[in-house]
C-alpha positions in Angstrom: 0.0 0.0 0.0 1.0 3.6 -0.6 1.5 4.4 3.1 4.5 2.0 3.4 7.6 4.0 2.6 11.1 2.6 2.0 13.6 5.3 3.1 17.4 5.6 3.6 16.9 5.1 7.3 14.5 2.1 7.1 11.0 1.1 6.4 8.3 3.6 7.6 4.6 3.1 8.0 2.8 6.4 7.6 -0.7 6.4 9.2 -2.5 9.1 7.2 -5.8 8.1 8.8 -4.6 9.8 12.0 -3.3 12.9 10.3 -5.2 16.2 10.2 -6.5 17.0 6.7 -6.2 20.7 5.7 -8.1 20.4 2.4 -11.9 20.1 2.4 -13.0 16.5 3.2 -14.5 14.6 0.3 -17.8 12.8 0.7 -17.2 9.5 2.3 -20.2 7.8 0.7 -19.3 6.2 -2.6 -21.1 4.2 -5.2 -20.9 0.4 -4.9 -19.4 0.5 -8.4 -16.3 2.5 -7.4 -13.5 1.4 -5.1 -12.7 4.2 -2.6 -9.0 3.2 -2.6 -8.8 3.9 -6.3 -8.9 7.7 -5.9 -5.4 7.6 -4.5 -3.0 5.1 -3.0 -3.0 6.6 0.5 -5.4 5.8 3.3 -8.2 8.5 3.2 -10.0 9.8 6.2 -13.5 8.5 6.3 -12.5 5.0 5.0 -11.3 2.1 7.1 -7.7 2.6 8.1 -5.3 0.5 6.0 -7.8 0.3 3.0 -10.0 -2.6 2.1 -7.4 -4.9 0.6 -5.6 -5.3 3.9 -8.5 -5.7 6.3 -9.2 -8.9 8.3 -12.6 -10.6 8.1 -13.4 -9.7 11.8 -12.9 -6.0 11.0 -15.4 -6.2 8.1 -17.9 -8.0 10.3 -17.7 -5.5 13.2 -16.0 -7.9 15.6 -13.3 -7.1 18.1 -9.8 -6.5 16.6 -6.6 -7.5 18.2 -2.9 -8.2 17.3 -4.0 -11.1 15.1 -6.0 -8.6 13.0 -2.7 -6.9 12.2 -1.1 -10.2 11.4 -3.7 -10.7 8.6 -2.9 -7.2 7.2 0.8 -8.0 7.4 0.3 -11.2 5.5 -1.6 -9.4 2.8 1.3 -6.9 2.4 3.9 -9.7 2.3 1.9 -11.5 -0.3 1.9 -8.4 -2.5 5.6 -7.8 -2.0 6.4 -11.4 -3.0 4.0 -11.8 -6.0 3.4 -8.2 -7.2 -0.3 -8.8 -6.8 -2.8 -8.0 -4.1 -4.0 -10.9 -2.1 -7.7 -9.9 -2.5 -9.2 -8.0 -5.4 -12.7 -7.0 -6.5 -14.5 -4.6 -8.9 -16.2 -2.8 -6.1 -15.9 -2.4 -2.3 -18.6 -5.0 -1.9 -17.0 -7.6 -4.1 -13.6 -7.0 -2.5 -15.1 -7.5 0.9 -16.8 -10.7 -0.2 -13.4 -12.0 -1.5 -11.8 -11.3 1.8 -14.6 -13.1 3.7 -15.0 -16.1 1.4 -12.0 -16.8 -0.9 -8.3 -17.6 -0.6 -5.6 -16.1 -2.8 -3.4 -18.4 -5.0 -0.3 -19.7 -3.2 2.8 -17.5 -3.5 4.6 -20.4 -5.1 2.0 -20.7 -7.9 2.9 -17.1 -9.0 6.6 -17.2 -7.9 7.6 -20.9 -8.4 11.1 -20.3 -6.9 9.8 -19.0 -3.5 10.5 -21.3 -0.5 7.6 -23.4 0.7 8.0 -22.0 4.2 7.1 -18.6 2.9 3.9 -20.0 1.4 3.1 -21.5 4.8 3.9 -18.3 6.7 1.7 -16.1 4.4 -1.1 -18.7 4.4 -1.2 -18.8 8.2 -1.2 -15.0 8.3 -4.3 -14.9 6.0 -6.4 -17.5 7.8 -10.0 -16.4 8.1 -10.3 -17.3 11.7 -8.0 -15.4 14.1 -7.3 -18.5 16.1 -5.7 -20.2 13.1 -3.2 -17.3 12.5 0.1 -16.6 14.1 -1.0 -15.6 17.6 1.6 -12.8 18.1 4.2 -10.7 16.3 6.8 -12.6 18.3 5.8 -15.9 16.8 5.8 -14.3 13.3 9.2 -12.8 13.8 10.7 -16.2 14.7 9.2 -17.7 11.6 10.6 -15.0 9.4 14.0 -15.4 11.0 13.9 -19.1 10.4 13.0 -18.7 6.8 15.7 -16.1 6.3 18.2 -18.4 7.9 17.5 -21.1 5.4 15.4 -23.6 7.4 14.9 -27.2 6.3 11.8 -26.3 4.2 13.2 -23.4 2.4 15.2 -25.1 -0.5 13.4 -25.4 -3.8 14.0 -28.4 -6.2 16.1 -27.4 -9.2 13.4 -28.5 -11.7 11.1 -25.7 -10.4 13.6 -23.0 -11.2 13.2 -20.8 -14.3 15.8 -20.7 -17.0 18.5 -18.1 -16.3 18.1 -18.3 -12.6 20.0 -20.3 -10.1 18.9 -21.5 -6.7 21.4 -19.1 -5.1 20.1 -16.2 -7.1 16.6 -16.8 -5.8 17.9 -17.3 -2.3 19.5 -13.9 -2.5 16.3 -12.3 -3.7 14.4 -14.1 -0.9 16.9 -12.8 1.6 16.4 -9.2 0.4 12.6 -9.7 0.5 12.7 -11.1 4.0 15.0 -8.4 5.3 12.6 -5.8 4.0 9.7 -7.8 5.5 11.3 -7.9 8.9 12.0 -4.2 8.8 8.4 -3.6 7.8 7.1 -5.9 10.6 9.0 -3.9 13.2 7.4 -0.7 11.9 3.9 -2.2 11.4 3.5 -3.9 14.8 4.8 -0.9 16.7 2.5 1.7 15.1 -0.5 3.1 17.1 -3.4 0.7 16.9 -6.1 2.3 14.7 -9.8 2.6 15.5 -12.1 0.3 13.5 -14.5 2.4 11.4 -17.7 2.0 9.5 -17.7 2.3 5.7 -20.7 4.0 4.0 -21.6 3.2 0.4 -24.3 4.4 -2.0 -26.6 1.8 -3.7 -28.4 2.8 -6.8 -31.6 1.1 -8.0 -31.6 -0.8 -11.3 -31.8 1.5 -14.4 -35.2 3.2 -14.8 -36.6 1.8 -11.5 -37.0 3.2 -8.0 -36.6 1.4 -4.7 -39.6 0.5 -2.5 -38.4 -1.9 0.3 -34.9 -3.3 0.9 -33.9 -6.3 3.1 -30.3 -7.5 3.7 -29.7 -11.2 4.1 -28.8 -12.5 7.6 -25.3 -13.4 6.3 -24.9 -9.9 4.9 -24.0 -11.2 1.4 -27.1 -10.2 -0.6 -29.8 -7.6 -0.8 -33.4 -8.2 -1.7 -35.5 -5.3 -2.7 -38.7 -4.4 -4.6 -38.4 -1.9 -7.3 -40.9 -0.2 -9.6 -40.1 0.6 -13.3 -41.4 3.4 -15.4 -44.4 1.3 -16.5 -45.5 0.8 -12.9 -44.3 -2.9 -12.8 -43.1 -3.8 -9.3 -41.2 -7.0 -8.7 -38.6 -8.6 -6.4 -34.9 -8.3 -7.1 -31.8 -9.8 -5.6 -28.3 -8.3 -5.7 -25.2 -10.0 -4.3 -23.0 -7.4 -2.6 -20.0 -8.7 -4.6 -21.8 -8.0 -7.8 -22.4 -4.8 -9.8 -25.9 -5.9 -11.0 -29.2 -7.1 -9.6 -31.4 -9.8 -11.0 -35.2 -9.7 -11.0 -37.1 -12.8 -9.8 -39.8 -13.8 -12.3 -43.1 -14.6 -10.8 -42.9 -11.9 -8.1 -44.8 -9.1 -9.8 -46.6 -6.9 -7.3 -44.3 -8.0 -4.5 -44.0 -6.1 -1.2 -42.2 -6.2 2.1 -39.6 -9.0 1.4 -37.9 -10.8 4.3 -35.2 -13.5 4.4 -35.1 -17.0 5.8 -32.5 -17.5 8.6 -30.2 -19.4 6.3 -30.3 -16.6 3.6 -31.6 -19.1 1.0 -35.2 -18.1 0.7 -37.3 -15.0 0.6 -40.7 -14.4 2.0 -42.9 -11.7 0.4 -46.4 -10.6 -0.2 -48.2 -10.3 -3.5 -51.9 -10.4 -4.8 -53.2 -10.7 -1.2 -51.0 -13.7 -0.4 -48.0 -14.6 1.6 -45.4 -16.3 -0.6 -41.9 -17.6 -0.6 -39.2 -18.1 -3.3 -35.6 -19.3 -3.5 -33.3 -16.3 -3.6 -31.5 -17.8 -6.6 -34.8 -18.0 -8.5 -37.5 -20.5 -9.2 -41.3 -20.7 -9.0 -42.8 -18.9 -6.0 -44.9 -20.9 -3.5 -48.1 -19.5 -2.0 -48.3 -20.1 1.8 -51.6 -18.4 2.9 -53.8 -15.3 2.6 -52.5 -11.9 3.5 -54.9 -9.3 2.0 -53.4 -6.1 3.4 -49.9 -7.1 4.6 -47.8 -5.3 7.2 -44.6 -7.3 7.3 -43.3 -10.7 8.1 -40.4 -12.5 9.8 -38.9 -16.0 9.4 -37.8 -17.8 12.6 -35.1 -20.4 12.9 -37.5 -23.3 13.5 -39.4 -22.8 10.3 -42.2 -20.5 11.6 -43.2 -17.3 9.8 -44.9 -14.5 11.9 -46.7 -12.0 9.8 -49.4 -9.3 9.8 -52.0 -10.2 7.2 -54.1 -7.1 7.6 -55.4 -4.6 10.3 -55.1 -7.5 12.7 -53.0 -9.2 15.4 -49.9 -11.1 14.2 -50.4 -14.6 12.9 -48.0 -17.6 12.6 -47.8 -20.1 9.7 -45.3 -22.8 8.8 -42.8 -21.9 6.2 -44.1 -24.8 4.2 -47.6 -23.3 4.2 -50.8 -24.1 6.0 -53.5 -22.5 8.1 -52.4 -19.3 9.9 -53.0 -19.1 13.7 -53.1 -15.9 15.8 -50.0 -15.5 17.9 -50.9 -12.1 19.4 -54.2 -10.5 20.3 -55.3 -6.9 20.1 -55.9 -5.2 23.5 -59.0 -3.0 23.4 -58.1 -1.5 26.7 -55.0 -0.1 25.0 -56.9 1.1 22.0 -54.8 -1.3 19.8 -55.9 -1.5 16.2 -53.1 -3.5 14.6 -49.8 -5.3 15.3 -47.2 -5.1 12.5 -43.6 -5.3 11.4 -42.4 -8.4 13.4 -38.7 -9.3 13.7 -37.3 -12.4 15.3 -34.6 -12.4 18.0 -31.7 -14.9 17.6 -33.4 -17.7 19.6 -36.1 -18.0 17.0 -38.9 -18.0 19.6 -39.1 -14.4 20.8 -39.9 -11.6 18.4 -40.3 -7.8 18.3 -43.3 -6.0 16.8 -45.0 -2.6 16.7 -48.3 -2.3 18.4 -50.3 0.5 16.8 -52.9 2.2 18.9 -53.3 5.2 21.2 -50.2 7.4 21.6 -49.6 6.3 25.2 -49.7 2.6 24.2 -48.1 2.5 20.7 -44.7 1.1 21.0 -42.2 -1.7 20.4 -43.2 -4.9 22.2 -41.5 -8.2 22.9 -43.5 -11.4 22.5 -43.0 -15.2 22.2 -44.3 -18.0 20.0 -45.1 -20.1 23.1 -46.8 -17.5 25.3 -49.5 -14.8 25.1 -47.5 -12.6 27.4 -45.7 -9.5 26.0 -43.6 -6.7 27.3 -43.4 -3.1 26.1 -39.7 -2.3 25.5 -39.9 1.2 24.0 -42.5 3.8 23.4 -41.4 4.5 19.9 -43.5 5.0 16.8 -41.4 2.8 14.5 -40.6 -0.7 13.7 -37.5 -2.2 15.3 -34.8 -4.9 14.6 -32.1 -6.7 16.6 -28.5 -7.2 15.5 -25.1 -7.5 17.1 -26.3 -6.9 20.7 -28.4 -3.9 19.8 -32.0 -3.0 19.3 -32.3 -0.6 16.3 -35.2 1.8 15.9 -36.1 5.3 14.8 -36.7 8.4 16.8 -37.6 11.5 14.8 -35.7 10.3 11.7 -32.6 9.4 13.6 -31.6 5.7 13.6 -30.7 4.7 17.2 -29.1 1.6 18.7 -29.7 0.6 22.3 -27.8 -2.3 23.9 -30.0 -5.3 24.4 -29.3 -8.6 26.2 -30.9 -11.2 23.9 -30.4 -13.9 26.5 -32.0 -12.1 29.4 -34.4 -10.2 27.1 -33.5 -6.8 28.7 -32.6 -3.4 27.5 -29.2 -2.1 28.7 -27.9 1.4 29.0 -28.8 4.2 26.7 -29.6 4.5 23.0 -26.9 6.0 20.8 -27.3 7.5 17.3 -26.2 5.4 14.3 -27.1 7.7 11.4 -29.6 10.2 10.1 -31.8 11.0 8.4 -33.5 7.6 7.9 -36.9 7.4 6.3 -40.1 6.2 8.0 -43.3 5.6 6.0 -46.9 6.4 6.8 -47.4 2.8 8.2 -44.6 3.5 10.8 -42.2 1.1 9.0 -38.7 2.4 9.6 -37.0 1.9 6.3 -33.8 0.1 7.3 -32.6 -3.5 7.4 -29.6 -5.0 9.3 -27.7 -8.3 9.1 -26.1 -10.3 11.8 -22.7 -9.8 10.1 -22.7 -6.0 10.5 -24.3 -4.8 7.2 -26.9 -2.0 7.5 -29.0 -0.7 4.6 -31.4 2.2 4.8 -33.3 4.8 2.8 -31.3 7.9 3.3 -33.6 10.4 1.5 -36.4 11.4 3.7 -39.5 12.1 1.7 -41.8 12.9 4.6 -42.9 16.3 3.2 -46.0 15.9 1.0 -47.9 18.7 -0.6 -51.5 19.2 -1.5 -51.2 20.3 -5.2 -53.8 21.3 -7.8 -53.2 20.1 -11.3 -55.2 20.5 -14.6 -56.0 17.6 -16.9 -52.7 18.0 -18.7 -50.7 17.6 -15.5 -49.8 21.3 -15.2 -49.4 22.3 -11.5 -51.7 25.2 -10.7 -51.3 25.9 -7.0 -50.9 24.4 -3.6 -53.1 24.1 -0.5 -51.7 24.5 3.0 -48.2 23.7 4.3 -46.2 20.5 3.6 -47.0 17.6 5.9 -47.4 13.9 6.2 -50.9 13.7 4.5 -52.6 10.4 4.1 -56.2 10.8 2.6 -58.2 13.8 1.5 -61.7 14.7 0.3 -63.2 17.8 -1.2 -66.4 19.3 0.1 -69.5 19.2 -2.3 -69.1 22.9 -3.1 -65.3 22.6 -3.7 -64.6 25.3 -1.1 -63.1 23.1 1.7 -60.7 20.2 1.9 -60.6 17.6 4.7 -57.3 15.7 5.0 -55.6 13.3 7.4 -52.2 14.5 8.6 -49.8 12.5 10.7 -47.7 14.2 13.4 -44.1 12.9 12.8 -43.2 13.6 16.4 -46.0 11.6 18.1 -47.3 9.4 15.3 -50.9 10.5 15.9 -53.1 11.2 12.9 -55.9 13.8 12.9 -58.2 15.4 10.4 -57.5 19.0 9.3 -59.7 21.4 7.3 -58.6 23.8 4.7 -60.8 26.8 3.6 -59.6 27.4 0.1 -61.1 30.9 -0.4 -59.5 32.3 2.8 -56.4 30.1 3.0 -57.2 29.2 6.6 -56.2 25.8 8.1 -57.8 24.4 11.2 -57.6 21.1 13.2 -60.9 19.2 13.1 -60.2 16.2 15.4 -58.3 16.1 18.6 -58.1 12.5 19.6 -57.7 10.5 21.7 -56.7 7.8 19.2 -56.1 8.1 15.5 -58.6 9.6 13.1 -58.9 8.8 9.4 -61.0 8.7 6.3 -63.0 12.0 6.3 -66.2 11.8 4.2 -68.4 14.8 3.6 -72.2 14.6 3.8 -74.0 15.6 0.6 -74.8 19.1 1.9 -71.3 19.6 3.5 -72.7 20.2 6.9 -71.2 17.0 8.5 -68.1 14.9 8.2 -68.0 11.1 8.9 -64.7 9.6 9.9 -63.0 6.6 11.6 -61.2 6.7 14.9 -59.4 4.4 17.3 -60.4 6.3 20.4 -62.3 3.4 21.8 -60.1 0.6 20.6 -60.9 -0.7 17.1 -61.5 1.7 14.2 -65.1 2.8 14.7 -67.3 5.3 12.8 -68.1 8.8 14.0 -69.6 12.0 12.7 -69.2 15.7 13.5 -70.6 19.0 12.3 -68.1 20.4 9.8 -68.2 23.8 11.5 -67.3 22.3 14.9 -69.0 20.7 17.9 -68.7 17.3 19.5 -68.1 13.9 17.9 -71.0 11.5 17.8 -70.6 7.7 17.4 -72.2 6.2 14.3 -71.2 2.5 14.7 -69.0 0.6 17.2 -68.0 -3.0 17.0 -65.0 -5.3 17.5 -64.0 -5.1 13.9 -62.1 -2.3 12.2 -64.2 -0.1 10.0 -63.2 2.7 7.6 -65.6 5.4 6.2 -65.6 5.4 2.4 -68.6 7.4 1.0 -71.9 9.1 1.8 -74.9 8.4 -0.5 -76.2 11.6 -2.4 -79.6 11.3 -0.6 -77.9 11.3 2.8 -79.4 8.0 3.8 -76.4 5.6 3.7 -72.8 5.5 4.7 -70.5 3.1 2.8 -67.6 1.7 4.8 -64.9 -1.1 4.5 -64.9 -3.7 7.2 -61.9 -5.9 8.3 -62.3 -9.0 10.4 -59.4 -9.1 12.9 -59.1 -12.8 13.7 -59.8 -14.3 10.2 -57.4 -13.2 7.4 -59.5 -15.2 4.9 -62.4 -12.8 5.0 -60.2 -9.9 3.9 -61.9 -6.5 3.5 -65.6 -6.2 2.6 -67.9 -3.3 1.7 -70.8 -2.7 4.1 -73.6 -0.1 4.3 -74.8 1.7 7.4 -78.3 3.2 7.2 -78.4 6.6 8.8 -82.1 6.9 9.1 -84.7 4.9 10.9 -82.3 2.9 13.1 -81.5 0.4 10.4 -78.8 -2.2 11.0 -75.6 -2.4 9.0 -75.7 -4.8 6.0 -73.1 -6.0 3.6 -73.0 -4.5 0.1 -70.3 -6.9 -1.2 -68.5 -9.6 0.8 -66.3 -12.3 -0.7 -63.0 -14.1 -0.2 -61.4 -11.2 -2.0 -60.4 -7.7 -0.8 -63.0 -5.1 -1.7 -62.3 -1.5 -0.6 -62.2 2.2 -1.7 -66.0 2.3 -2.4 -67.5 5.4 -3.9 -71.2 6.2 -4.6 -72.0 7.6 -8.0 -73.5 11.1 -8.1 -77.0 9.7 -8.6 -76.6 7.1 -5.9 -77.4 4.1 -8.1 -73.9 2.7 -8.5 -70.9 2.0 -6.4 -67.3 2.0 -7.8 -64.8 0.1 -5.8 -61.4 -1.7 -5.9 -61.1 -5.5 -5.8 -58.3 -8.0 -6.1 -60.5 -10.8 -7.4 -58.4 -11.1 -10.6 -55.1 -11.4 -8.7 -54.4 -7.6 -8.7 -56.3 -4.5 -7.8 -58.8 -3.4 -10.5 -61.7 -1.0 -10.6 -65.3 -2.3 -10.8 -68.8 -0.8 -10.7 -71.9 -2.5 -9.3 -75.5 -1.3 -9.0 -76.8 -0.2 -5.6 -80.4 -0.6 -4.6 -80.3 -0.2 -0.9 -79.6 -3.9 -0.3 -76.8 -6.4 -0.6 -75.4 -6.7 -4.1 -76.5 -9.9 -5.7 -74.8 -11.9 -8.4 -75.9 -9.4 -10.9 -73.8 -7.7 -13.6 -70.7 -5.8 -12.7 -68.6 -3.7 -15.0 -64.8 -3.8 -14.9 -63.4 -0.3 -15.6 -59.6 -0.9 -15.5 -57.7 -3.6 -17.2 -54.1 -3.4 -16.1 -54.6 -2.5 -12.5 -56.1 0.5 -10.7 -56.8 2.0 -7.3 -58.7 5.0 -5.9 -61.9 5.4 -8.1 -63.4 8.8 -8.2 -66.5 10.1 -10.0 -66.9 13.4 -11.9 -69.8 15.3 -10.3 -72.1 14.8 -13.3 -71.5 11.0 -13.2 -70.2 10.9 -16.8 -66.6 10.1 -16.1 -64.7 7.9 -13.7 -61.1 8.4 -12.7 -58.5 6.1 -11.0 -54.8 5.7 -10.6 -52.9 3.1 -12.6 -50.0 1.1 -11.2 -47.5 3.5 -12.9 -49.1 6.4 -10.9 -50.8 7.8 -14.0 -54.2 9.4 -13.4 -56.7 7.6 -15.8 -60.1 8.8 -17.1 -62.9 6.7 -18.5 -66.1 8.0 -20.0 -69.1 6.1 -18.6 -72.8 5.8 -19.4 -75.4 4.8 -16.7 -78.9 4.1 -17.9 -81.9 2.5 -16.1 -80.2 -0.5 -14.6 -77.4 -0.6 -17.2 -73.9 0.6 -16.9 -71.4 1.0 -19.7 -67.8 2.1 -19.9 -67.4 4.0 -23.1 -64.0 3.3 -24.5 -60.5 2.6 -23.4 -59.2 4.3 -20.2 -57.2 7.4 -21.2 -54.1 8.6 -19.3 -54.3 12.2 -18.2 -50.9 12.8 -16.4 -48.4 11.0 -14.2 -48.7 11.9 -10.5 -46.2 11.7 -7.7 -49.1 10.4 -5.6 -48.6 8.9 -2.1 -49.7 5.5 -1.1 -53.1 5.6 0.8 -56.7 5.0 -0.1 -57.8 8.4 -1.4 -54.7 10.3 -2.6 -56.5 12.7 -4.8 -59.9 14.5 -5.2 -61.7 15.7 -8.3 -63.3 19.2 -8.7 -66.9 19.2 -9.7 -66.2 20.0 -13.4 -63.6 17.3 -13.7 -61.0 19.8 -14.9 -58.9 20.1 -11.7 -57.4 17.5 -9.4 -56.1 18.0 -5.9 -53.3 15.4 -5.3 -51.3 14.4 -2.3 -47.9 14.6 -3.9 -44.6 13.2 -2.7 -41.5 15.4 -2.8 -39.7 14.9 -6.1 -36.5 13.5 -4.5 -38.5 10.7 -2.8 -39.9 9.4 -6.0 -36.5 7.8 -6.9 -33.5 7.8 -4.6 -30.5 5.7 -3.8 -30.1 3.7 -0.6 -27.2 3.7 1.8 -25.2 0.6 2.7 -23.0 0.7 5.8 -20.4 -2.0 6.4 -19.3 -2.5 10.0 -22.2 -0.2 11.1 -21.6 -0.6 14.9 -17.9 0.3 14.8 -17.2 2.8 17.5 -20.6 2.8 19.1 -20.5 4.0 22.7 -22.2 1.6 25.1 
């Protein structure tokens, strides 16, 4: 390496990592396609001291370093001196690290046939992967070097192995010079100040013309699995070895979300088309394990059990071979819990972490077990969590923290310390990071939490904005187009409330004040009332409130989660989606709540599929909705007559996927969002008992829409659209990979 200097007074090791740099420091983050040591031969500040090529495996894995770590580096230098080649090479930092961890360099004698066998043995012992198999001290190594230099019994080389023009004595002379320099270097190397182990940060770009969704690093730290969406809206699962410059898509994983690894790093679990599935990470046909209509994460234990969240439910367990899911947690109504999500196993394969989502004082990270219903609240954070290398990792206000955790005693230890920031968290409280047991951390480093309410015309031209940036989830326009009701999440507390925006005056006011989480604002036909869902009493129940203020009034309470969707034009019915907590097979169904005469709720459409996002037509005779009955979400229309929908005709509006149906106020056009985020328009005709979609859906413009039920609203004339829009940088951004992430953490 370039920091070993041969001078007139001896061999010098110059440790530039400890020097003060006067020039501005370069960005330490580099692309995985570029070796940081290629910018210059000297050790740069911000990289691991000694450069990648000379690092021992335990340094790369974040383990403790000692004198044997230096012996590995010494062996790599001697190898390079003897052969003229580096012991380990790669096209990228990741591939170089993989070579150090998993491969062995060719023997010195295979490159220099005249070298003594004892030198081969000495270097090979230095470069052993396990510290216990190396020379145990510099003193041992010095004795071996002196023995080789003195011509020990193993040092002669048969004459037939010598090249033409060389003699045995010539090679011995060269070897003596080499060993003399090596001994001088050894003295300098092993008497230098012991460096601090450091983390290395790299930038990971998505495949060309795609953007990252979710990323998971394998337990052994060798591969990344991620979902990515291309320019046409196609989402699928990809796998990228860290020692490769390219990723490979896995056929058969279209529509995949929330991938997670098996403990042996051979298989991937994921969700698609309302199902939990698995696939070999090297490729092959996916296998369906069970239903999971609205998934919220999964984890694979060492004994072949998968724990997952199939919907707005408790957590379930199922065999990795498939079968009937069984609940492994239960929602606690006394804590206003509405869902358990984002499970992560601890090393014993029995205990697991999860996020319980409910009232602010009870939302938090919990510890549970496969063989007990008991659970313990570990942290009151509004984020998912993971365990690795003796730490519990979680997010607090966009900062990734690590708190020491005793996995044997199941106890938190000491205080949390920062790892990095900013790290993204999505609207479902999923902290967007993944960590391996070998010291590899990957996370979304671009925080796209600021969303805007933006007006667009039919050509996609931005016209104006409404309110301030915020973490908006759903929105609805009042019937007169003068007010907007929108859900907004508080990033500090995780609570969600409804806010009102008066467009003519530019005034913003808070509409709900908890307790619990409020969602799904739906205007009454005359704009005087707003129906919404709230967790204030445990499950998501239905409430209403005067739009100009007043107290909340309950509409419907039950043990199941319910989400307000639409209000019939005559004011008589409220359409809502219902989720059954303990049975993932029933999925989401559409129900009707009569608002007059004390009528009981009745189902409009219930099936084994997932029906949601229902919207009344302006004349009240039709309901547009989303269903995954075809294997992916599509838009359908059915007639509504005040009773449960029969087996009568239904019209399919979309053909290549769609969500979020909206009607034009005159009922002559339907809008929806395609998988590629394009806003689509379909001319429709509704006669007496007959409905017809007139022509092929036409794209209007591509949105940067967010990811919830009603992410846009349509003005009465169908010429303007109010869209919850992501920040541009969040639409496509790189991820950050950190090797040896826990180096230097203060316990």
